[in-house]
N, C-alpha and C positions, 0 to 999 in steps of 0.2 A: 591756645584759647581752652577754656574748661568747655567739656562735655557730657553728656547724660544720656541716656533712657527718654528722662523728662523732665522738663524743662516745665518749672510750678511759678506763674508769676499772678502771685496772691498768699499769705499765709493764715486765712482766716480758717473757718470749720470744712470748707469744698477741697481748699488749698493742700493745708496739711492732713488732712482725713487722705488724699491722694498719696500723698509722698511717703507718708505711714505706712499705707497698701503695697504699693509700689514696692518701698524696698522690702517688707515684708515677699513680697515675690521674687525677688532678687536682681530684680532693676535699680539703676543707680538712679538716682534724682537729685538735683537742684532746685532750692526752696528760695522764691525771692519776695521779698515784705520791704516795703517801705517804713512800715510801721513794726509795733511787737508784733510775734508769735500770736494767732489765737484772734485776730480781726475785731470785727466789731463785737460778737458773741462773746468772748470774754470781758472785753477790755472796754466799752461801751453799750452792750445792750443783754442778752439773753443773762446773763452773770450778777452785773451788777444791779438791775433794775428787779431781780427777783430778791436778791438780797434784801433791798430796800423794801420790797414785801411781805419778806419775812420779819423786818422790823414793825411793818407794821401792824401786822397779825398779833404781834407782841402787845403794843399800843392798845388794838382793841381789846383782847383777853385780858389788860391788867385793866381798862377802863370796868368791862361786864364781868369782871370778876366776882363780886356780887353776888351776881346770879346764879354761879356755881358754890356759891358757897365761902367762897375762899376775901379774907380782907386785904384789900390791896389799893395801894393809890398810886392814880397817874398823876407824877409830877411834871409831866412834858417832854420833848422829845429834844434830844443834844444829838446836832447837826451830825456836830466835830466827830462824838463819837459811833453815831449812826455809819460816816463816811469810813470811818476807821474801820468798822466790822464790816462794811464791804472790799474796803480793798483788800485786808487781809484774807477774805475770800479769792479774792482775782490772783491776788499774790499766790497765794499758795498752788493753785490751779497752775497759775502761770510756768511757775517753777517748774511743775510736773509735765507741765507738755514740753519745756525744754528739755528737760532732760530725755523724755522719751524720744524727741527728734535726733538727739547726737548720740542718742544709745542705739536709733538704726540706720548712724553713716547715714543721715541724710546733710548733705551741703547747704547751711540755710546764710542764704547773701541778707542782709540787711541794706538796702536805697532802694530808691524809684527806679522800677524799670521798664521800658517800655520795647516794642513789639518791633525789631525794627528788619525781622525777615521771617516767613512761615517758621523758620526753625532755627529761631534764634533773639533772645531776647537782651537787650544792653543796659548795666546797670553803672553809672559814675565812668561810662568809658568801655567797661570793660564788657563782650561779648560771651553771653553762655550759649550755648549752642545746641541743642535735643532733637534727637532722635524723632519725637514726640511734644509737643510743646497742649501744657492746658493752662485755659485762663478763667483763675479765679480771683475776679481784683473786686469783689461785693459788690455793696448798696451804699448810698448816700443819704440822708436824712433831707426828704423831698422841702420846700416851700411853694406857695402861691406865687402865679406872675405880678408883681407889683409889691408885694411884701417880704421884706429887706430883713433878714436875723441879724440879730444888735441887741444889746440894751436890754428893755424888759420883754421885748419880743422872741423866742428863743427853741431851736429844737430839741429831742431828746437830748444830746449830745450837749447841748450847755446846762440842761435842766439836772442832769447828774452831778452838775460841780457846783451845784447851790450848799453854800455852808447854813442856811437857814431855811424857816419853815415860809410859805410867801401865807398871807395874812389871807389872801384872796386871790383865787386864779382862774383862767379864761383857757380851756382846753378845743382847740380848732381839731377836728376830728374826731368821730367816736369811733375807730378802728381798736385793733387788738393794742397799738404804746398808748394811744388814747386811753384809753378805758382804765390800763395798768398804771399809770401816771395819776389819773382823776383818784382810780381807789386809796393812793400810797397819800397822796395829798391831804383826803378826806381823811384818814386814818392819821394822821400826822395833827390834823386841825384846823387844817385848811375849810375856805368857804370856796365850793370847787363847781362851775358851771360846763357843760360839755355844749360846741357847737358841732353840729355834723348835719351836711347837705343833704344826704340819703334819707329815708323813710324812718330808720330802726338804726340802733347800736348794733355795735358789730355784724354788720351789714352782710358780710361776706355768709355767717352764720345761718341756720335753720331757723325760721320765721320764730317758733316757738321759744327758742332759746334765747334770742334778742328779745323778745318781749317779756320771758323771765328775768332777765338781767336789767332791765332798765323799769321793773317792780323793785327787784331790789336795791336798787341804786335810789329810789324814791324813798325808802325805806329807812335810806340812810343817808339820803339829807344831800345826795351829790343832783343835782340839775342839770339838764339838759332842756337844747333846744333841737327839733329834728323838722329836717323838709325844708328848711330855708339856708341859704348859701351864706356867705360869706362876705362881704364889702370890700370895706376898708378898715386899718388901724391906724392908730395915730399914738404916740408917746410922749410923755411930760414927766418934771417933776414929781407929780401926784400920782402918775400908773399910766396903765396903757387902756387907751378907750377903741371898742371894737362895735363897727355898724356890719347891721346885716342889710340882707336886700331888701327885707322890710319893713328894715326903718329900726328895726330894733335897735339900741345902743348897750352897750353891756362895758361894766369900767372894772377893773382889776389892777393889783399889783404887778401879777405877769400874765403873757397869753405864750400858751406853751401850744405850736405846731408840732401837729399829730398827723400829716397828710400823707403819711405813709415814706417810702425808699424807693429810691430810684437810680438805676443802675448806672456802676460806678466803671464804664466802661469809654467813657471819650477821654481823646489827648493822647492816648496811650498805642498810638501807633496800629491800632486795629483797623481802621478804613485802610489807611493807605497798604494794609498788606493785604487788600481783598478780600477782610472777614464780612460776612453777609450779617447787617446789623437794618434793625427798625426802629426806630423812636429810642435807640441809643440802647436796646436790648442788641446781644447776642444771640442769633441765630443757630440755633442747634436741632437734629435730627432726633428721634426718639433714642440712639444710643449716644448723642450727647456730643456727635460733630458736626464741626462746624461745614460751611461751603470748601473750606484750604484743606487738602490730604493732611492727616496727622497733626491738626491741631483742634483740641476740644476745648468746650467750655460748659463750667458748672455752678451751679448755684447760683446768687441773685442774680449777677450778669444775664442770665436767661429768662425767657417766658415762664410765668406760672408763680406758685407760691415763697412766696420769702419767708424760709424759714431755714436755721441754721440748721435740723439736723436732714433739711433735705438738701440742702450742699454738700454734708458731711458725707451722705449717701452716695449724691453724684459723685464726689468723690473718690469713696472707694470703688463705683461703678465701671470709673475711667481707668483706675490702676488696673483693675480685672479686664477689661476689654482689650488695653493696652497688651496683657500679657495673653492674651487668648484665650479665657478663659469663659466665652460667651454668656456673660449673666444677664438675671432676668431685667428685664423693660422695667423702670421706676414711670408710675405714674400717679401722677399729682393729690388726683381724687384717692387716693390710697394713701396717701403719708396723714399721720396725725396730725392735730392741730389743737392747743392747747392756750386759753387768755388766762392770765392769771391775775386776774384781779378777786375781788371779794364780792360777790360768789364766781367761783373759776368755770368757766365754759369751754368744754373740749367735747372734739367732735372727728369723725372720718366717715373718708363714702360720702355716698349722695345725700342731702335735702329732700324734705318729702317733696319740694316743689321741684328740686332735678330728677326724682324716681317720677314723679307724673305726667313732667315732659318729655322722659325716654321710655315709661313704660303704661300710661294713661289709665287705666281703673286697676289692673292690674300689681296692687300695690298693697299692700297693708302696713298699719300703722298700729303702734303701741308704744302707750309712753306710760311707763311705769314710776309713781309719785316718792319720791326719797321718806314723805309722812311715813310711811309702812317701814322703815329698814332703820334695824336697833340701834347703828352707830352715829348713822345720822341725826337721829335724835339723840345722843350721848354729844354731839358737835354743835349741835340745835341751830340746824341746816335746815332751809327747804329749800326744793328744786327737782328734778323727775332726769330719769333716761328714757330718752326718746328711741325705739329703734323702727327704720324703714327696713323693710321685707319687701322683694319680691314675690309675689305671692305664690306660696308652695313650695318657694324656691330658699335661695339661701338670704341671709339678711346683707343687705347691700351699704346699708348708714348707721350709724350711733351716735345720739348726740346728748351731753351731759350738762346738766347746770348743777349746781352746789360747789360747797365748803369741799376743798382737794380732791375734787370730782379728775380732776387732771391726773391723779393716780390710778384711774383704770382706764386709763388708754391704750395701754398696756394688750391688754385681753381684747377691746376692743379693737383692737387695728388683726390681732391673731384672727377674729371672726369674722372680721368684714375680706382681709386678703387672703385666709382659706375658706371662702365663700361657705362659711358652717351656717347650716340652717336651726330655726328655733329648736328643733328637738336635738340635734346635737349637742347644743350646748346647755339644755334644759337637763341630759346626762350626768353633766359636770357637778363635782362637790364645792361649792361656796365658803369658807369657814364663817362661823359665825363666834362674837356677831361683827360683821365689817359693812362699809361701806359697796365693798365688792358683791357682796349678797343681793344687792340692788341690780347688776347684775344678770344674775342666777334669775333671781325672781321674775326680772321682764321677761328671758325668753321661758320659762316657763310658762308665762300668761301669754304669751303668742304663740306658743307652742298646746294653747287649748286646756291647759290643766295650772289657772292659776290658784297658788298660795298663801301667801298675803295680798292679795291684791283682789279683789271683785272682776268677776268676769263678764 
C-alpha cells in the first residue's frame, strides 16, 4: 500500500503548489488528479482565456491602427489559428509543470480519487495513505436551477471549445468570467449583451470601478442590462431566446452562463468521513484545517475568493504548516484581484464602502486620473487609480481601471499588505514614462503634495 507524508487530492493550482513546496521541505508526496496536471486554471480557465484576451487585443489594435499612423487591414478572426495559439501556450506550460513535478520526486497518480478514510484516498481500487491529507479538488462552472447546459446554452468550458465567432451572444452574469468573455467576443466582432441581476457589472469591486467599466463598455458598444433577474431560456434552430423577469426578451446565437463557480466537493467521500461542509463548501479554520485531524482543504472548495493564486498560496501555506514552519495566515481581503477585460480592473484591500463600514468617517479617498499619466496617454486609455486610506494611517485599499493596470497590482499588494502610508510610497521613485508612475502620483497627492494632479 503506497504511503506518504502528504496525500493530495487534486492537481490544480492549490494541489500542485502544495506538492512542490512539501517536496522542497523534504516531505514525501502523492498527488492525485482525475484530469491533467494543472487543473482548471491551466487547461480551462486562467491561461486559455487570457490567451483569447490577448488575441482580442491584437484584433482591436489592428482595427485602430490608423489612429497611431500605422496602415493595417483587419480581415477577420481565424478561430482555428486563435485556438492553436491558445493551445500551444497551454501545452508549453503543461509540459513545464509536468517536468517540475517529476523533478521534485512527487508521485503523480492519474485517476478519480475518493476519500475512504481520514488518512486515505482510493483510486481505481488502490489505497493511498498519508500522515496528512490535503483536499484540493477545485470548482466547476455553475448554472441556475432549471437552466440546462447543452447546445446553444453553455458555460465557459464549452465556450472555450468554439471553433467560430458567434454573431450575437447573450452573457448571463456580469462578474469576472462574464465580462472577460464579453470583452473577447466584442473584439472578435460579436454583438454582445450582458445580463446582470445586481445593480452593477463586476459587483464585488469598488462601485467607482464598476461604473467606470460600464462607461467603457458602453463606449465599446457592449450592451448590458443591470438589476433585472433572468427568468427562462429556450433554444431552437434559429437561436437561443432569453426572457427576463421584467418581461424583456433577448435573442442570440448562444447564451453563455457565467453565474460563478461552485465547489467541486460532493460525491468524493468528504461528508462520509466526517468533513464539516456547508452548501457544498469544505469548512476550514484560519490555518486551513478541516474539523478532522490532519485533513486540510485549499483553494476553490473553501469559502472565499475563487482565484488560482489564492489556491496556489493556500497550497504553499499548508505544506509549510505541516512542516511546522508556522506560516502567516492568508486573508482574502489582502489577495490581489484582476479582471482582464478591456479595460482591466484590478484591486486589493477594502473598497470605499467596506472601509466606511469599518471606520466610519475616519477614511480618506483619493482618485488619480490616468489622463495625467504619460504612458496611459500613449496607450490611449482612460481610467484611474483610487486609494482608500485609514485616515492618517496606512493605505487599506487600491482600486484601478484602465488598459494593462493589472500589471500594477504587484506594488499595490505590497502597499496594502505592508501597511504603507501615502508618505512611505511618496518617497519611492517610479520610472518615467510608465503607468506605474500613476501609483506614485496618487500617493503623492494623498500625502498632500500633488504634482501632476490638482490639489
